[in-house]
C-alpha positions as CSV (number, residue, x, y, z in Angstrom):
1,M,124.9,88.7,85.2
2,K,121.9,91.2,85.5
3,F,119.3,91.1,88.1
4,K,115.5,92.5,88.1
5,V,113.2,92.7,90.4
6,D,109.3,92.8,88.7
7,Q,107.7,95.8,90.5
8,E,104.3,94.3,90.2
9,L,105.1,91.2,92.3
10,C,107.4,92.9,94.6
11,V,105.7,92.3,98.1
12,G,108.5,93.9,99.9
13,C,109.9,91.8,101.9
14,E,113.0,92.5,102.4
15,A,113.8,89.3,101.9
16,C,116.7,90.7,99.1
17,E,118.4,93.5,100.6
18,G,118.9,91.1,103.5
19,V,120.7,88.5,101.9
20,C,122.2,90.8,99.4
21,P,122.6,94.2,99.9
22,K,125.2,95.3,97.8
23,I,122.7,94.8,94.5
24,F,118.9,95.0,96.3
25,K,117.4,98.4,98.0
26,M,114.4,98.7,99.4
27,Q,113.1,102.0,97.8
28,E,110.6,105.0,99.0
29,N,107.8,103.2,97.0
30,G,108.2,100.1,99.6
31,K,109.5,97.7,96.7
32,A,112.9,96.5,95.9
33,H,115.3,97.5,93.0
34,V,118.4,96.6,91.7
35,I,121.1,99.0,93.1
36,A,124.1,97.7,91.0
37,D,125.4,94.9,89.1
38,P,127.2,91.9,90.5
39,D,131.0,92.5,90.1
40,S,132.0,89.6,91.6
41,A,131.8,85.9,91.8
42,D,131.2,86.6,95.5
43,I,128.3,89.2,95.1
44,E,126.8,87.1,92.1
45,A,126.4,84.3,94.2
46,D,124.8,86.6,97.1
47,A,122.4,88.2,94.6
48,L,120.9,84.2,93.0
49,E,120.6,83.7,96.6
50,A,118.6,86.7,97.1
51,E,116.4,85.7,94.0
52,E,115.9,81.9,95.6
53,A,114.6,83.7,98.6
54,C,112.5,85.9,96.9
55,P,109.2,84.2,98.2
56,V,107.0,86.0,95.2
57,Q,109.1,85.1,92.6
58,A,109.7,88.7,91.6
59,I,113.7,88.6,90.8
60,S,115.4,86.8,87.6
61,H,118.4,87.3,86.2
62,E,119.8,87.5,82.5
């Protein structure tokens, strides 16, 4: 599963990094970025939880 963050929608609330720091990290531009693909079911579940936690639905997966 691959995750992405829509930079136009991201408001930099840091919720995704708080829920799943192994996949999402805030960058210098104040927006979240995907830093890795999930490599286990547990991390994938955390990334999905982070996607749900995003207040502006900026995170998606395929």
